[in-house]
N, C-alpha and C positions, 0 to 999 in steps of 0.2 A: 504494500500500500504506500502511496505517496501523496502528493498534493494535487488538487483539482487542476486540470490543464487550463482552466479559465480563471476562477476566483482564488486559486491557491489554498483552498480549504484543506486542512490536514486529514490524513487517513482516508483518501479517496482513490479508487482505482479508475483512472481515466477522468471522466467528468462527473461532478456531483449532479443530482437530479435537477436542481434549480437552474444550473447553467445549461444543461441539455435543453431544457424547455425554452430558456431565453434565446439561446443561440440557434437551436435547430428545430424547435417546435415538436420535439419528440424525445424519446429516451434511447439509450444504448447506441450512441454514436462513438465510433472508434477513433481515438486520437492519432492512431497510426494510419496514415493515408495509404491508399492502394495505388498511388501513382507518384511520379517524380515531377520535378519542376519542368523538365523537358516536355512532358505531356501537356502542360499548361502553355508553355511558351510557343509551342508549334501552332496552337490554336490562335494565339494573338499575333503571330508573325505578320509583320507588315502593318500592325496597328500601333499607335504610340502607347508606350507603357508609362505608368506614373512614376514619380520620383519622390524620395523623402530626404536623401542627403546628397545635395549638389549633383543630382542626375545619375546616381549610381545604384540606387535601390529600386529595382524594377518591381512591378506588381502585375498580377494576372487576375483572371476572373474565373470562379468555379460555381457549380450549381448545387441544388438541393441534394440532400442525402437520399440515396437509393439503398434500401436495407439499412445497414449501419455505416455506409460509406458516403463521402462527398464525391461529386462527379466533376471531372475536368472536361467532359465532352460537350463543349458549348460551341454554338455557331458564331456568337458574337457577345460583346459585353452586355447587351440589353437583356440577355437571358440569364444573367448571373444573379446570384443571391449573396455571394461572398467575394471579398477581395483577398487574395493570397500573396504573400511576399516571401521570397526565398532569402537566403543569406546575402549579405552585401557582396558585390563583385570585387571590391578592394577595400583599402583602409585597414586600420588596426582591428584585431579581433572580429573579423567579418562574420564568423559563425555564431557570434553572440547577438547579432542584430535582431533576430526574431524574439528571443527571450528579453532583450532590452526593451523593445517596444511593448511587449506584453506586460511586463511588470510595471512599466511607467504608466501605461493606460490603467492598470488595476489600482495603482496608488492614487491616481487622480480621482477615480470613481469611489474607491472605498474609504480613503482617508479624508478627502476634501469635498466629497459630494459634487464633483464636477461631472456634468453630463457628458458621457463618452460613448463612442461606438462600442457595441458588444464585440468582444474579441477573445481569442484563445491562442494557446501555443500548441502546435501539432508537429508531426514529423512525416517526411516523405518516406516512400518505401525503402529508399537507400539509407535512411537513418538521419539525413540532414534535416535541420529544423526549419520550421515555417511559421509565419504569423498569419492568422486568419481573422478577418473582420467581417461581421455581418453588415451588409450595406444598409444604411438608414435612409437612403433616397428612394425606397420603395415602401408603400404602405402594406397593411395586412393582406390586402387583396392583390398584392404584387403589382400594383400600379405605380408607375414612375412619378416621383415628386420633383418639383423644380428645385434645383440647387445651383447657387451661383457663388463663386469664390470672390474674395475681396479685391483681387486684381481687376476683376471685371466690374464689381460694384463701385469701386473708386475710380473707374475709367482710366486705368494706368496704361500707358503706351508700352507695348512689348518691345524688347530688343532681341538681337540675335544670340545673346550670351546668357539670357536668363537673369541678368543682374537686376532687372526692373523689379523682381520679386522682393528684393532686399533694400534697394536704395531709392525707390520712387516715392515712397510714403513713409510716415512714422506711425507708431501705434496710436498716437493722439488723433490722427486722421480718422481712425475708426469711429471716434465719438460722433462724427457728423451723421452717421447712419444707424448707430445702435440705439435701441430704446433703453429706458432706465434699468430694467431687469437684466437685459443683455450686457449692459456696461458693468454691472457687478460681477456677472459670470466671467466676463472678459478679463477684468482685473485679476480675478482668482487664477485664471489660466496663465496669465503673464507671470505672476509670482511663482506659480508651480513650475512653469517652464524654466525660470531662472534657477530655482532651487535644484531642479533635476538636471540642469546642464543641457537644455534643449536650445541649441544655437541655430536651428533650422525652421523656426516657426515663422515662415515668410507669408506673403500676401495670399498665396494659393493654398496655404494650410489652414485658412479660416474661411467659413462659408455661411451664407444664409440658406435656410431650408424652408420649403413651403410646409405650413401646418395643415391639419385636416380642415381648418376653417379658411384656408387660402391666404393666411398671413405669411410673411417672411420673417423668420426669427433666426438667431444664431444657432447653427447646427451643433449636434454633439461634437465634442473634440475628437480629433483623429491625428494620426502621425505624431504622437507624443513619444519621445525617446530621449535618452541621454546621449547626445551626439559626441560629447567629450570622450566617451569610451573609444570612439572610432577615429576622431579627427580633432585637431587643435583648431577650433573655430571661435567665433565671437561669443561673448557671454549671452547676448540676445541677438536675434536675427535682424530686427529693425531698430532704429532709434526710438526711444520712448516718446520724445517730444518734437513738436513742430520745428524747433530750432536745431534739430539734428545734433544733439549734444555730443554724441560719440564721434561721428565722422567729420564734424566741423572743427575738432581740436587740431592744433598744430601737429605736424608730423612728429612721431615719437612719444606723444602724450596719450595716455589712456584714461578712460572714464570709469570710475569705480562706483558701481550701483549699491545703494543701501535701500532699506525699506522706505526711507523718506522720499525717494524718487517715485516709487509706486503709489505712495500716499498722495504726492503732488499730482500724479496723473489722474488718480481717482477724483481729486478735488476739481481738476480741470474738466472732468466729466460731470461735475456737479453732483457727485455722490455725497450724501450727508456724512458728517463726522461720525455719527453713531454707527452707520453701516461700514464706514472705513475701518473703524476700530474692530468690528466683528470680523471683517475679512482678515485683518492682520492677526487677530487672536486665533483664528482658525489655523494659521501656519506656525506661529511662534512656539518653539519648544516641541515640535512634532518630528524632529530629525530621528529620534529613536524608533518611532513607528515606521518611518520610511525604511530605516536600516533593517528592521525586522522583516519587512516584506521582501526587501532585496535578498536577504539571506535565505528566504524560502523559495526564491524564484528559480528558473531553469538556467540562469546565467552560470558560466564557468566560474571557478573560484577566483581566477585572475580578473574577470570582468566585475564580479561582485566587489572585489577590493577597490577597483578603479571607481565604481559607482559610489561606493561609500565615501571615498576620498572626495568626490565631487560634492556629495551632500554635506559632508563636514565643512568643506571650504566655503561653500555658498551660503550655508546657514550662518557661519561665523561672519562672513562679509555682510550679509543682508541685515542681520540683527545686531551688528556690533554697536557698542555703547558710544 
């Protein structure tokens, strides 16, 4: 017996019953897939794959379970229910990327009540790990919902190198289109991303999603991971403020973020002081809870050590006196 391949609950063989229902609408789904990444990639050959770390983390699309197995035999993305990601194609500790994303998503959901896409850790037939996410852009009747990322919402001009995702806007620009509730959730995601070392939360990794009533609201969080395990990147993907505090500094100078910066952004969003205090209190002193989940995860011992170092360093920086 081990930990649930989704929620990491102790003493579970495969998936716990609650996670099977949330993820698969059924019981007895095998976390050992009966296909390899090549079976997925050949179906999407010629179609653009998604990216999570600077264009090197590909993703594919798979279908509903038949019996106890998920299916890679799809004609196109529109028939898919799940997104599947193999290991990174390069960078440090590439085999740890699925477990990295999995535990980061679970920490966001379980420790901080951040609305996230349902996800799990699985393995291909050849034993290599995979990260599987249930798509949230389909309703219960499997009808496609409208989803639009923030590069499109903020009308950002694309460039040929993908840098527009990082340097065209600041996180403060998001306040122009987020409603009051979404602003609170957004600040929580930004603090969480900083603490967990996610330097790739760019414009296309945030979206609006159509609700059953036809409104457009901030979608569940996705593509959350500690990028510092794999690459030495920026502390956050975009500048926090309209004045581009980090990239406007003279060459050689760095900007050191503390909780005061995130509080200032919340106030610019016109979030009341009482709510700001609640947000900060939700995170302060929770590093031990993070580290407990990291140690229960499917990460290698080396990756666990690096993740815990990130958490220790970023908590100390954010909440320093």
